[in-house]
C-alpha positions in Angstrom: 55.7 27.4 -6.9 52.5 25.3 -7.0 52.0 22.4 -4.4 51.6 18.9 -5.7 48.0 18.9 -4.6 47.2 22.0 -6.6 48.8 20.6 -9.7 46.8 17.4 -9.2 43.5 19.3 -8.8 44.2 21.4 -11.9 45.0 18.2 -14.0 41.8 16.5 -12.7 39.8 19.6 -13.5 41.3 19.8 -17.0 40.7 16.0 -17.5 37.0 16.3 -16.5 36.6 19.3 -18.9 38.3 17.3 -21.6 36.1 14.3 -21.1 33.0 16.4 -21.2 34.1 18.2 -24.4 35.0 14.9 -26.0 31.6 13.4 -25.1 29.8 16.4 -26.5 31.8 16.3 -29.7 31.1 12.6 -30.1 27.4 13.4 -29.6 27.4 16.1 -32.2 29.1 13.9 -34.7 26.7 11.1 -34.0 23.5 12.9 -33.8 22.9 14.1 -37.3 19.1 14.8 -36.9 18.6 16.2 -33.4 14.9 16.6 -34.2 14.5 12.8 -33.8 15.1 13.4 -30.1 11.9 15.5 -29.8 9.1 13.9 -27.7 11.4 11.2 -26.4 11.2 11.5 -22.6 14.5 12.0 -20.7 15.6 9.2 -18.5 16.7 11.6 -15.8 14.2 12.1 -13.0 15.6 15.6 -12.1 14.5 16.8 -15.6 10.8 16.3 -14.5 8.8 18.9 -12.8 6.7 17.0 -10.2 4.4 19.9 -9.7 3.3 20.2 -13.4 3.9 16.6 -14.3 5.8 17.7 -17.4 9.2 16.3 -18.4 11.9 17.6 -20.7 12.6 15.5 -23.8 15.9 14.4 -25.1 16.0 17.3 -27.6 16.0 19.8 -24.6 18.8 17.8 -23.0 20.7 17.9 -26.2 20.3 21.7 -26.5 21.3 22.1 -22.8 24.5 20.0 -23.1 25.6 21.9 -26.2 24.8 25.3 -24.7 26.8 24.5 -21.5 29.8 23.3 -23.7 29.7 26.5 -25.6 29.8 28.6 -22.4 32.6 26.5 -21.1 34.6 26.9 -24.2 34.0 30.7 -24.5 34.4 31.4 -20.8 31.5 33.9 -21.1 28.5 33.5 -18.8 25.9 36.1 -19.4 24.0 37.2 -16.3 20.5 38.5 -16.6 18.3 40.1 -14.0 17.0 36.8 -12.7 20.4 35.3 -12.4 21.8 38.4 -10.7 19.0 38.1 -8.1 19.7 34.4 -7.5 23.4 35.1 -7.3 22.8 37.8 -4.7 20.7 35.5 -2.7 23.3 32.8 -2.9 26.0 35.1 -1.9 24.2 36.3 1.2 23.7 32.6 2.1 27.3 31.8 1.6 28.6 35.1 3.2 29.4 33.5 6.6 31.1 30.6 5.0 33.4 32.9 2.9 34.5 34.6 6.1 35.1 31.4 8.1 37.1 29.2 5.7 37.6 30.1 2.0 39.7 27.1 1.4 37.0 24.7 2.5 34.5 26.6 0.3 36.9 26.3 -2.6 37.2 22.6 -2.3 33.4 22.3 -1.8 32.9 24.1 -5.1 35.6 22.1 -6.9 34.0 18.9 -5.8 30.7 20.2 -7.0 32.2 21.2 -10.3 33.6 17.7 -10.8 30.2 16.2 -10.0 28.5 18.4 -12.5 31.0 17.7 -15.2 30.7 13.9 -14.7 26.9 14.2 -14.8 26.9 16.2 -18.0 29.4 13.8 -19.5 27.1 10.9 -18.7 24.1 12.8 -20.1 26.0 13.4 -23.4 26.9 9.7 -23.7 23.4 8.7 -22.8 22.0 11.0 -25.6 24.3 9.5 -28.0 23.3 5.9 -27.0 19.6 6.8 -27.2 20.0 8.4 -30.6 21.7 5.3 -31.9 18.9 3.2 -30.5 16.2 5.5 -32.2 17.8 5.2 -35.6 18.4 1.4 -35.1 22.1 1.3 -35.1 23.7 -1.2 -32.7 26.6 0.0 -30.5 
């Protein structure tokens, strides 16, 4: 039998995933010409590479949000050699934590997943709003 906390965490996770999926669906239905997002700089500072001075545009954000949603829906995450290497390095870094307290590590990752899902949901909503501004439609 599941504890009340486990059921609550499961429903929060499902709610976060549902909100993200709904935001992306709304974005897809609203953005009929994604090419209009090209060369429009992203508002998110983390999208800029300070070393090169280049920033992603909203079209890149649009493609990323859709790609992540497709991976979440399919449950398939392909790992190439580069990701395998990064995963191995991360695993060696987290090795001692796994041995010490796996429950704490689980909650750490769960909290991180919620944070990422909320961030992606906001990014999808922001893309939709920006697109409506570009085409001149008031919200």
